[in-house]
C-alpha positions in Angstrom: -32.3 13.9 -3.6 -33.1 12.4 -0.2 -31.8 8.4 -0.8 -35.1 7.0 0.9 -36.8 3.9 1.7 -37.9 1.1 3.9 -37.6 -2.4 4.9 -39.7 -4.6 2.2 -40.3 -8.5 1.9 -38.5 -10.6 0.1 -41.3 -12.9 -0.9 -41.9 -15.1 -3.9 -40.7 -12.6 -6.5 -37.4 -12.1 -4.3 -35.5 -8.9 -5.6 -38.5 -8.1 -8.4 -40.9 -8.4 -5.3 -38.5 -6.1 -3.0 -38.5 -3.8 -5.6 -42.2 -3.6 -6.7 -43.3 -3.1 -2.8 -40.7 -0.1 -2.5 -41.9 1.5 -5.5 -45.5 1.6 -4.3 -44.1 3.5 -1.1 -42.2 6.0 -3.5 -39.3 5.1 -2.3 -36.1 5.3 -4.0 -34.0 2.7 -2.1 -35.2 -0.1 -0.1 -33.5 -2.9 2.5 -34.6 -6.6 2.8 -33.8 -9.8 4.6 -33.2 -12.8 2.2 -35.9 -14.8 4.3 -37.0 -14.6 7.7 -34.8 -12.4 10.1 -35.4 -14.9 12.9 -34.2 -18.2 10.8 -31.3 -19.1 8.6 -33.6 -21.0 6.4 -32.8 -19.3 2.9 -33.9 -20.5 -1.1 -31.9 -20.3 -4.0 -31.7 -17.0 -5.8 -33.2 -16.8 -8.9 -31.4 -14.7 -11.5 -34.5 -14.5 -13.5 -35.8 -12.3 -10.9 -32.7 -10.4 -10.7 -32.9 -9.1 -14.4 -36.2 -8.2 -14.1 -35.7 -6.1 -10.7 -32.7 -4.6 -12.1 -35.0 -3.4 -15.4 -37.3 -1.8 -12.8 -35.0 0.0 -11.0 -33.2 1.4 -13.7 -36.8 2.3 -15.2 -37.3 4.5 -11.9 -34.3 5.8 -11.0 -33.3 3.4 -8.0 -29.4 2.9 -8.2 -28.7 -1.0 -7.1 -26.0 1.0 -4.8 -28.4 1.9 -2.6 -30.2 -0.9 -1.9 -29.4 -2.9 1.2 -29.4 -6.0 2.6 -30.0 -7.2 6.1 -28.8 -10.2 7.7 -30.8 -12.3 10.4 -30.7 -11.6 14.0 -30.1 -15.0 14.3 -26.9 -15.2 13.9 -24.3 -14.1 16.7 -20.3 -13.7 16.1 -19.6 -12.3 19.4 -20.0 -15.6 21.4 -17.6 -18.8 20.5 -18.6 -21.0 23.6 -20.4 -23.2 21.5 -17.9 -23.6 18.7 -20.4 -25.1 16.6 -22.6 -22.6 16.4 -20.2 -19.6 16.1 -18.8 -21.6 13.0 -22.3 -22.0 11.8 -22.8 -18.3 12.0 -19.3 -17.5 10.1 -20.1 -19.8 7.6 -23.8 -18.2 7.1 -22.7 -14.5 6.9 -20.3 -15.9 4.3 -23.3 -17.8 2.0 -25.2 -14.2 2.6 -22.5 -12.3 0.9 -22.6 -14.6 -1.6 -25.9 -14.1 -2.2 -25.7 -10.4 -2.2 -22.8 -10.9 -4.5 -25.5 -12.8 -6.7 -27.6 -10.1 -6.7 -24.9 -7.4 -7.1 -26.0 -5.9 -3.1 -23.2 -4.0 -2.5 -23.9 -3.5 1.4 -25.4 -5.8 3.8 -26.7 -4.6 7.8 -25.2 -7.1 10.5 -26.2 -6.8 14.0 -22.4 -7.3 15.6 -23.8 -9.7 18.4 -24.0 -10.5 22.5 -21.8 -11.4 24.6 -23.6 -14.2 26.5 -22.0 -15.5 29.3 -18.1 -13.5 28.7 -17.2 -10.0 29.1 -18.3 -7.4 26.3 -14.4 -7.0 25.6 -14.1 -10.8 24.9 -17.3 -10.8 22.6 -15.5 -7.8 20.6 -12.7 -10.2 20.1 -14.9 -12.9 18.9 -16.6 -10.6 16.2 -13.3 -9.3 15.1 -12.0 -12.6 14.6 -15.1 -13.6 12.8 -15.2 -10.6 10.7 -11.2 -11.2 9.7 -12.7 -14.9 8.3 -15.8 -14.1 7.1 -14.2 -11.3 4.6 -11.5 -13.3 3.4 -11.3 -11.9 -0.5 -13.4 -14.3 -1.9 -16.8 -11.7 -2.1 -17.4 -8.3 -2.6 -20.1 -7.1 -0.3 -19.4 -4.9 2.1 -20.7 -5.7 6.2 -22.2 -2.8 7.8 -22.2 -3.3 11.5 -25.1 -1.5 12.8 -25.0 0.5 16.4 -27.1 -1.5 19.2 -29.4 0.0 21.9 -27.2 -1.7 24.5 -30.0 -4.2 25.6 -28.4 -7.0 27.5 -24.8 -7.9 26.8 -25.4 -6.4 23.0 -21.7 -5.4 21.8 -21.7 -2.5 19.3 -23.9 0.2 21.6 -21.3 2.8 22.1 -19.4 4.3 19.7 -15.7 3.3 21.0 -17.2 -0.6 20.0 -18.3 0.3 16.8 -15.1 1.9 16.2 -12.9 -1.1 17.9 -14.6 -3.6 15.4 -14.4 -1.6 12.4 -10.6 -0.2 13.3 -9.5 -4.3 13.8 -11.1 -5.3 11.0 -8.0 -6.3 8.5 -10.3 -5.9 4.7 -11.2 -2.0 5.5 -13.0 -2.0 2.1 -15.6 -4.8 3.1 -16.5 -3.0 6.6 -18.6 0.2 7.7 -21.1 1.2 10.0 -24.8 1.4 10.1 -26.6 4.2 12.2 -29.7 3.3 13.8 -31.4 6.2 15.5 -33.5 4.4 18.2 -30.5 2.1 18.9 -28.7 5.4 19.2 -31.5 7.5 21.3 -31.8 3.9 23.6 -27.9 3.8 23.8 -28.1 7.5 25.7 -27.2 9.4 22.5 -29.1 12.9 22.5 -30.4 13.0 18.8 -31.1 16.4 19.3 -27.5 16.8 19.0 -26.5 14.5 16.4 -24.1 16.5 15.0 -21.9 16.2 18.0 -22.4 12.5 17.7 -21.2 12.2 14.4 -17.7 14.3 15.5 -17.6 12.2 18.4 -17.5 9.0 16.2 -15.4 10.8 13.5 -12.8 11.5 16.4 -12.4 7.3 15.9 -13.0 6.1 12.8 -13.6 7.8 9.1 -16.7 8.8 8.6 -16.9 7.3 5.3 -17.4 4.1 6.6 -20.9 5.0 7.5 -23.2 3.0 4.5 -26.9 3.2 5.5 -29.2 5.0 8.6 -32.0 3.2 9.9 -34.4 5.8 11.1 -36.8 5.1 13.4 -38.5 6.8 16.3 -38.1 5.2 19.7 -41.2 4.0 22.5 -38.5 4.9 25.0 -36.9 7.2 27.0 -32.9 7.8 26.2 -30.6 5.3 27.7 -33.2 2.8 28.1 -31.6 0.4 25.9 -34.3 -1.7 25.4 -34.8 -1.1 21.8 -38.5 -0.2 20.6 -38.9 1.2 17.3 -41.6 4.0 17.2 -43.3 5.4 13.8 -42.1 8.4 12.6 -43.0 11.4 15.3 -44.4 9.1 17.7 -41.7 8.5 19.7 -39.1 10.4 22.3 -36.8 11.1 19.2 -39.1 13.5 17.9 -40.1 14.7 13.7 -37.9 17.6 14.2 -34.6 15.5 15.3 -35.3 13.3 12.8 -35.9 15.6 9.8 -32.1 17.1 10.9 -30.6 14.1 10.7 -32.2 13.1 7.4 -30.7 15.9 6.1 -27.1 16.1 7.8 -25.2 17.5 4.7 -22.3 15.0 5.7 -24.4 11.7 4.9 -26.6 13.1 1.8 -25.3 10.3 -0.1 -26.4 7.6 2.6 -29.4 5.5 2.3 -31.7 5.9 4.9 -33.8 2.8 5.8 -37.2 2.9 7.9 -37.9 0.3 10.2 -41.2 1.5 11.8 -44.0 -0.5 13.4 -47.1 -1.5 11.4 -50.0 0.3 12.4 -52.9 -1.5 13.6 -56.8 -0.9 12.9 -56.7 1.4 15.9 -53.9 2.9 18.2 -55.1 -0.1 21.0 -56.3 -2.5 18.8 -54.1 -4.9 16.3 -56.3 -7.0 14.3 -55.0 -6.3 11.2 -51.4 -4.4 10.5 -50.8 -1.9 7.6 -47.7 -0.8 6.3 -47.0 2.9 7.1 -44.4 3.3 5.0 -45.7 5.7 1.8 -46.8 8.1 3.9 -44.1 8.4 6.6 -41.8 9.0 3.3 -44.1 11.8 2.1 -44.0 13.3 5.3 -40.1 13.2 5.5 -39.8 14.4 1.9 -42.2 17.0 2.6 -40.7 17.7 6.1 -44.5 18.5 7.5 -45.7 16.4 10.1 -49.5 15.0 9.6 -51.2 14.4 12.7 -53.6 12.4 10.9 -51.1 10.6 9.4 -52.0 7.1 10.9 -55.9 7.4 10.5 -55.2 7.9 6.7 -53.1 4.9 6.6 -55.9 2.7 8.0 -58.4 4.5 6.1 -56.5 3.9 2.3 -56.0 0.6 3.1 -59.5 -0.2 4.2 -60.4 0.9 0.8 -58.5 -1.8 -0.8 
Protein backbone atom coordinates (compact mmCIF):
# COMPACT_ATOMS: atom_id res chain seq x y z
CA UNK A 1 0.00 0.00 0.00
CA UNK A 2 1.10 3.54 -0.77
CA UNK A 3 2.51 5.19 2.37
CA UNK A 4 1.11 8.70 1.98
CA UNK A 5 0.37 11.59 4.32
CA UNK A 6 1.10 15.23 4.92
CA UNK A 7 2.55 17.77 7.27
CA UNK A 8 0.28 18.13 10.33
CA UNK A 9 0.25 20.31 13.44
CA UNK A 10 1.89 19.41 16.75
CA UNK A 11 -0.53 21.41 18.89
CA UNK A 12 -1.80 21.19 22.46
CA UNK A 13 -2.26 17.40 22.21
CA UNK A 14 1.15 16.97 20.60
CA UNK A 15 1.61 13.54 18.95
CA UNK A 16 -2.01 12.60 19.64
CA UNK A 17 -3.32 15.73 17.94
CA UNK A 18 -1.00 15.16 15.00
CA UNK A 19 -2.30 11.61 14.62
CA UNK A 20 -5.94 12.77 14.73
CA UNK A 21 -5.29 15.38 12.04
CA UNK A 22 -3.55 12.85 9.80
CA UNK A 23 -6.47 10.44 10.10
CA UNK A 24 -8.91 13.21 9.16
CA UNK A 25 -7.06 13.44 5.82
CA UNK A 26 -7.20 9.69 5.14
CA UNK A 27 -3.44 9.43 5.63
CA UNK A 28 -1.43 6.44 6.82
CA UNK A 29 1.64 8.47 7.72
CA UNK A 30 2.42 12.07 8.65
CA UNK A 31 5.17 14.58 9.40
CA UNK A 32 5.30 17.16 12.17
CA UNK A 33 7.51 19.77 13.80
CA UNK A 34 7.73 19.60 17.60
CA UNK A 35 7.19 23.38 17.66
CA UNK A 36 7.15 26.26 15.18
CA UNK A 37 9.45 25.62 12.19
CA UNK A 38 10.82 29.15 12.45
CA UNK A 39 11.99 29.12 16.07
CA UNK A 40 13.54 26.82 18.68
CA UNK A 41 10.97 27.28 21.45
CA UNK A 42 9.84 23.85 22.56
CA UNK A 43 7.53 22.45 25.27
CA UNK A 44 8.15 19.28 27.23
CA UNK A 45 6.84 16.08 25.65
CA UNK A 46 3.70 14.73 27.35
CA UNK A 47 3.97 10.95 27.80
CA UNK A 48 0.20 10.55 28.12
CA UNK A 49 -0.30 11.90 24.61
CA UNK A 50 2.39 9.53 23.33
CA UNK A 51 0.59 6.49 24.74
CA UNK A 52 -2.79 7.61 23.40
CA UNK A 53 -1.28 8.41 19.99
CA UNK A 54 0.34 4.97 19.78
CA UNK A 55 -2.97 3.30 20.54
CA UNK A 56 -4.78 5.40 17.93
CA UNK A 57 -2.11 4.67 15.31
CA UNK A 58 -2.31 0.95 15.99
CA UNK A 59 -6.09 1.00 15.63
CA UNK A 60 -5.80 2.76 12.27
CA UNK A 61 -2.83 0.92 10.71
CA UNK A 62 -0.33 3.77 10.98
CA UNK A 63 3.14 2.41 11.67
CA UNK A 64 5.27 4.60 13.93
CA UNK A 65 8.24 3.64 11.73
CA UNK A 66 6.64 5.66 8.92
CA UNK A 67 6.00 8.81 10.97
CA UNK A 68 8.54 11.58 10.41
CA UNK A 69 9.63 14.63 12.41
CA UNK A 70 11.11 17.76 10.83
CA UNK A 71 13.72 19.98 12.47
CA UNK A 72 13.11 23.76 12.34
CA UNK A 73 14.50 25.79 9.45
CA UNK A 74 16.29 28.24 11.71
CA UNK A 75 19.22 26.00 12.67
CA UNK A 76 22.25 26.19 10.38
CA UNK A 77 25.03 23.61 10.52
CA UNK A 78 26.87 24.95 7.46
CA UNK A 79 28.31 28.10 8.96
CA UNK A 80 30.50 28.40 12.05
CA UNK A 81 31.55 32.04 11.71
CA UNK A 82 29.64 32.62 14.94
CA UNK A 83 30.65 29.63 17.07
CA UNK A 84 27.95 30.31 19.65
CA UNK A 85 25.23 29.96 16.98
CA UNK A 86 26.92 26.90 15.49
CA UNK A 87 27.17 25.23 18.91
CA UNK A 88 23.57 26.19 19.68
CA UNK A 89 22.40 24.51 16.45
CA UNK A 90 24.33 21.34 17.30
CA UNK A 91 22.95 21.17 20.83
CA UNK A 92 19.42 21.96 19.69
CA UNK A 93 19.43 19.15 17.10
CA UNK A 94 20.72 16.76 19.77
CA UNK A 95 17.74 17.71 21.95
CA UNK A 96 15.32 17.28 19.03
CA UNK A 97 16.67 13.76 18.49
CA UNK A 98 16.12 13.04 22.18
CA UNK A 99 12.53 14.27 21.85
CA UNK A 100 12.07 12.01 18.82
CA UNK A 101 13.45 9.04 20.77
CA UNK A 102 10.97 9.76 23.57
CA UNK A 103 8.12 9.55 21.02
CA UNK A 104 9.64 6.49 19.28
CA UNK A 105 10.06 8.51 16.07
CA UNK A 106 12.69 6.88 13.88
CA UNK A 107 13.49 9.66 11.38
CA UNK A 108 13.91 13.45 11.50
CA UNK A 109 14.29 15.59 8.38
CA UNK A 110 16.92 18.34 8.50
CA UNK A 111 17.83 21.11 6.05
CA UNK A 112 21.62 20.79 5.72
CA UNK A 113 22.28 24.53 6.04
CA UNK A 114 23.49 27.60 4.14
CA UNK A 115 27.12 28.54 3.58
CA UNK A 116 26.56 32.26 4.16
CA UNK A 117 29.71 34.23 3.44
CA UNK A 118 31.88 31.15 2.89
CA UNK A 119 32.42 28.62 0.11
CA UNK A 120 30.08 25.67 -0.40
CA UNK A 121 33.04 23.35 0.20
CA UNK A 122 33.67 24.88 3.62
CA UNK A 123 29.96 24.78 4.39
CA UNK A 124 29.76 21.08 3.55
CA UNK A 125 32.71 20.31 5.81
CA UNK A 126 31.07 22.29 8.63
CA UNK A 127 27.89 20.21 8.23
CA UNK A 128 29.84 16.96 8.37
CA UNK A 129 31.67 18.12 11.49
CA UNK A 130 28.36 19.02 13.13
CA UNK A 131 26.66 15.76 12.15
CA UNK A 132 29.53 13.71 13.55
CA UNK A 133 29.23 15.66 16.79
CA UNK A 134 25.45 15.29 16.97
CA UNK A 135 25.37 11.59 16.10
CA UNK A 136 27.50 10.46 19.03
CA UNK A 137 25.69 7.23 19.91
CA UNK A 138 23.48 8.74 22.63
CA UNK A 139 20.34 8.85 20.44
CA UNK A 140 18.68 6.43 18.00
CA UNK A 141 16.61 8.61 15.64
CA UNK A 142 18.04 8.93 12.14
CA UNK A 143 18.69 12.32 10.50
CA UNK A 144 17.42 12.63 6.93
CA UNK A 145 19.22 15.36 5.01
CA UNK A 146 16.75 17.12 2.72
CA UNK A 147 17.58 17.85 -0.90
CA UNK A 148 17.45 21.62 -1.39
CA UNK A 149 16.51 23.95 -4.26
CA UNK A 150 19.87 25.76 -4.26
CA UNK A 151 18.43 29.10 -3.15
CA UNK A 152 21.20 31.50 -2.16
CA UNK A 153 24.04 29.58 -0.52
CA UNK A 154 22.04 26.46 0.40
CA UNK A 155 24.03 23.25 0.67
CA UNK A 156 22.57 19.95 -0.48
CA UNK A 157 21.12 21.07 -3.80
CA UNK A 158 23.09 18.63 -5.92
CA UNK A 159 23.50 14.86 -5.91
CA UNK A 160 27.20 15.31 -5.27
CA UNK A 161 26.66 17.52 -2.21
CA UNK A 162 24.09 15.19 -0.62
CA UNK A 163 26.30 12.17 -1.32
CA UNK A 164 29.31 13.95 0.20
CA UNK A 165 27.40 14.58 3.43
CA UNK A 166 26.15 11.00 3.70
CA UNK A 167 29.47 9.43 2.78
CA UNK A 168 31.42 11.51 5.30
CA UNK A 169 29.07 10.96 8.23
CA UNK A 170 30.62 8.37 10.53
CA UNK A 171 27.49 6.75 12.00
CA UNK A 172 25.98 5.46 8.76
CA UNK A 173 23.03 3.86 10.54
CA UNK A 174 21.86 7.30 11.68
CA UNK A 175 22.10 9.25 8.44
CA UNK A 176 19.77 9.29 5.46
CA UNK A 177 18.19 11.39 2.72
CA UNK A 178 14.82 13.10 2.26
CA UNK A 179 14.00 13.83 -1.39
CA UNK A 180 11.79 16.85 -2.10
CA UNK A 181 10.26 16.89 -5.58
CA UNK A 182 9.83 20.68 -5.69
CA UNK A 183 13.40 21.22 -4.49
CA UNK A 184 14.80 18.72 -6.99
CA UNK A 185 12.90 20.39 -9.84
CA UNK A 186 13.94 23.89 -8.74
CA UNK A 187 17.55 22.67 -8.40
CA UNK A 188 17.48 21.65 -12.07
CA UNK A 189 16.61 17.94 -12.07
CA UNK A 190 13.98 16.70 -14.54
CA UNK A 191 11.17 15.03 -12.59
CA UNK A 192 9.78 13.53 -15.79
CA UNK A 193 12.89 11.30 -15.72
CA UNK A 194 12.90 10.43 -12.02
CA UNK A 195 14.51 7.03 -12.56
CA UNK A 196 17.45 8.75 -14.20
CA UNK A 197 17.82 10.92 -11.09
CA UNK A 198 17.72 7.82 -8.86
CA UNK A 199 20.31 6.09 -11.04
CA UNK A 200 22.64 9.08 -10.78
CA UNK A 201 22.15 9.29 -7.02
CA UNK A 202 22.65 5.54 -6.71
CA UNK A 203 26.04 5.81 -8.38
CA UNK A 204 27.28 7.82 -5.38
CA UNK A 205 25.24 6.58 -2.43
CA UNK A 206 23.05 3.53 -1.80
CA UNK A 207 19.36 4.25 -2.36
CA UNK A 208 18.56 2.57 0.97
CA UNK A 209 19.57 5.89 2.57
CA UNK A 210 16.37 7.47 1.20
CA UNK A 211 14.00 7.56 4.17
CA UNK A 212 11.31 10.02 3.10
CA UNK A 213 10.00 11.87 0.04
CA UNK A 214 8.30 15.26 0.14
CA UNK A 215 5.71 15.30 -2.64
CA UNK A 216 5.22 18.86 -3.87
CA UNK A 217 4.56 20.49 -7.20
CA UNK A 218 6.55 23.64 -8.05
CA UNK A 219 5.41 27.17 -8.90
CA UNK A 220 8.60 27.80 -10.84
CA UNK A 221 10.35 26.65 -13.98
CA UNK A 222 13.02 23.96 -13.64
CA UNK A 223 16.38 25.22 -12.30
CA UNK A 224 14.80 28.41 -10.88
CA UNK A 225 16.44 27.80 -7.46
CA UNK A 226 13.47 29.50 -5.77
CA UNK A 227 11.77 26.79 -3.64
CA UNK A 228 8.10 27.69 -4.03
CA UNK A 229 5.75 24.77 -3.50
CA UNK A 230 2.58 24.40 -5.59
CA UNK A 231 -0.47 22.24 -5.04
CA UNK A 232 -0.60 18.84 -6.70
CA UNK A 233 -1.15 19.26 -10.46
CA UNK A 234 -1.00 23.06 -10.28
CA UNK A 235 2.71 23.47 -10.96
CA UNK A 236 5.50 22.81 -13.43
CA UNK A 237 6.16 19.21 -12.35
CA UNK A 238 2.64 18.04 -13.10
CA UNK A 239 0.25 15.41 -11.81
CA UNK A 240 1.39 12.52 -14.01
CA UNK A 241 5.03 12.95 -13.06
CA UNK A 242 4.18 13.04 -9.36
CA UNK A 243 2.08 9.88 -9.74
CA UNK A 244 5.06 8.15 -11.37
CA UNK A 245 7.35 9.22 -8.53
CA UNK A 246 4.85 8.13 -5.88
CA UNK A 247 4.57 4.66 -7.36
CA UNK A 248 8.24 4.05 -8.10
CA UNK A 249 8.98 0.43 -7.13
CA UNK A 250 12.42 1.30 -5.80
CA UNK A 251 10.85 3.49 -3.11
CA UNK A 252 7.70 1.55 -2.29
CA UNK A 253 8.47 1.31 1.43
CA UNK A 254 9.42 5.00 1.78
CA UNK A 255 6.90 7.41 3.39
CA UNK A 256 5.63 10.14 1.07
CA UNK A 257 4.67 13.47 2.64
CA UNK A 258 2.72 16.39 1.15
CA UNK A 259 3.83 19.94 2.02
CA UNK A 260 1.58 21.74 -0.46
CA UNK A 261 0.09 25.20 0.22
CA UNK A 262 -3.23 25.77 1.95
CA UNK A 263 -6.10 26.92 -0.30
CA UNK A 264 -7.64 30.41 -0.10
CA UNK A 265 -11.28 31.42 -0.57
CA UNK A 266 -10.46 32.07 -4.22
CA UNK A 267 -7.36 31.59 -6.33
CA UNK A 268 -6.59 35.28 -5.79
CA UNK A 269 -7.84 36.00 -2.24
CA UNK A 270 -6.38 34.52 0.92
CA UNK A 271 -8.83 35.78 3.58
CA UNK A 272 -9.19 32.25 4.89
CA UNK A 273 -7.08 29.23 4.10
CA UNK A 274 -7.92 25.54 4.14
CA UNK A 275 -5.74 22.40 4.21
CA UNK A 276 -5.87 20.56 0.86
CA UNK A 277 -4.46 17.26 2.06
CA UNK A 278 -7.60 15.12 2.29
CA UNK A 279 -8.44 15.83 -1.34
CA UNK A 280 -4.89 15.71 -2.68
CA UNK A 281 -4.28 12.37 -0.95
CA UNK A 282 -7.50 11.02 -2.48
CA UNK A 283 -6.47 12.17 -5.97
CA UNK A 284 -3.03 10.65 -5.65
CA UNK A 285 -4.35 7.32 -4.38
CA UNK A 286 -6.93 7.16 -7.18
CA UNK A 287 -4.33 8.33 -9.75
CA UNK A 288 -6.96 10.67 -11.17
CA UNK A 289 -6.65 14.43 -11.29
CA UNK A 290 -9.79 16.32 -10.29
CA UNK A 291 -10.02 19.75 -11.94
CA UNK A 292 -12.61 20.80 -9.35
CA UNK A 293 -10.55 19.61 -6.39
CA UNK A 294 -9.68 23.01 -4.98
CA UNK A 295 -13.20 24.39 -5.23
CA UNK A 296 -14.38 21.25 -3.43
CA UNK A 297 -11.88 22.03 -0.67
CA UNK A 298 -13.27 25.55 -0.29
CA UNK A 299 -16.87 24.33 -0.34
CA UNK A 300 -16.26 21.57 2.21
CA UNK A 301 -14.71 23.90 4.77
CA UNK A 302 -17.30 26.64 4.25
CA UNK A 303 -19.99 24.15 5.26
CA UNK A 304 -18.33 23.52 8.63
